[in-house]
N, C-alpha and C positions, 0 to 999 in steps of 0.2 A: 504494500500500500504506500502511496506517496503522500506528501504533506497536503497537497491540494485536496485530495479526496478525504484525508483524515480531518481537515479543518471543519468539515460538515458535521462531524460527530462531536466536536468539542462542546457546543452548547448543551447537548444531552448529557454529557459527562458532568458538566457544571451543575445542571439541574439535580443530578444524583448527589453531588457534593452538598448542595444547599439542603436537600431533603434530609440527608444523613446528619448534618450538623444541627438542623432544627430538631430532629428526633432525639439526638444524644445530648446536645448542649442547651437546647431550648432557645437558641438565638438565631437570628436571621438578618440579612441585609439585602436590599435591592439596589439597583442603579449602578452596577459595576459593568465595566467594559473590559475586553481582553484585546491587548495589542500583541502581535507576534513580531519579534525582532531577531535578526541573525546577530548574536553577540559573540559567537565563538566559544571555544573551550581551551583551557590550558591544564597541564598536569597539576594534580593536587588541588584543583579548585576551579569553579566556574559559577556563574549565576544562572540558576534554573529559571527563576522568575523573581519579580519583586512587586510590592505594593507600597506606595508612598502615602502615608496618612497625611491629611484626611481625604485624600483623593478618591476617585472612583475607578481608577484604572489598575488592572493587573497587567504587567508586561512580562511575557514569557519568551525565553530564549529558544529559538527554533533549532539551534545547532544540535543539542542532545536529542531532541525529539526526532529530527531527520535521521540521525545515526541509529537510534532505536528502531525506527521504521525500516531502515535498510538491513540491520543486523539481527533483529529479533522479530518475534511474531506480533501481529496486531494486538493481542491481549496484553502484551508487555507495554506497548506504547499507550494503550488505554489506561493501564494501571499507573504508569508514570504520569500521565496527564492528570488523572484523578488525584494522585498524591501531591503534585505541584499545586493544582488548583485548591485542594483542601488546605494545604499549608498557607497559601496566600489569602484564601477566604478567611481563615482564622485570624490572620494579621488584620484584614479589613474590618473585623469585628472589634478591634481595639486591643488585641494582644500584640504588643509591640516588641516585647522581649523575645529574642530569637530562641533561647533555650526553652522558655515556657511554651512558645508556639510549637516547637518540635515535640515537646512532651505531650501536648494536647493532640497534635496530629497523630502521634503514635497511639495514644489512648483511644482515639476515635477509630483508628484502623484496627486495633486489637479487639474492639467491641464489635466490629462489623465483619471481619474476615478470618478465615481459617489460616493456620500457620503457613500453608503453602501458597497462599494467594499473593500474587506479585505486588499488589498495593501494600500489603503488610510487610513483605520482604523489603520493599523500597523504604518504608517508614523506619524499619529497624536497621538496615544495612546501607542504604543509599543506592545510587545509580551504579556504583561499582559492582553490585551483585549481578548486574546484567551487561555491563560494559567494563569488564576487568582490564581492558586495554586502554586505559585513559592516559597513557604516556604520549599519545600523539597530540601535537598542538594543532588545533584547527582554529584559524583566525577568521574573523568576519571579513566581508568584502571591504575594500577601501572606503574609508569614511570621507564624505565630502564636507563642505563647510556647514551643512545643515545637520550633521550628526547621523545617527542611525535612522533607517527608514522603518516606520511602524506600519504594520498592516493590521487593521482591526477586523475581528471576527464578527460577522453579521449575525444578529439575533442571539448574542452570547448570553445575556441575562434575560431570559424570556419573561420573567415577572415584570421587569422594567419596561419591556416593550408591549406589554399587554394592552396598555391604553391606546396604542396606535392601530390596533387591528380593526 
């Protein structure tokens, strides 16, 4: 599966994230958008995604997602996307401390998934569980004076767009 095809599934993955968080944590938020950006990866670290409070955007790095789509099965890419969006959604709910957010992400994942589920494995072990070869440096395309190009996912937060239908 390629990223163009996969992007159509992301809003449904996010709806599952929101439903799960509301069920387990009793919290929700509407009005978020998702921007996809090629940010690259370097050994021992990369940005999977970020949310800057009090904003309404989640920005997701497409580099690891593209690599997962090439090297792993679609369920792994779906689990990765779920994990990343869960983590950033929890940040968007006001959990700014990174360790606390990771802990809540793991707790939610443990409550929802069996031990062999890729989303739980990602919450426990990180992307290295599925991409152990992270020693390759993959850099984003050349930056121009305007910075990175953001592509927004249409219909990302369905609850937010319900008024427009």
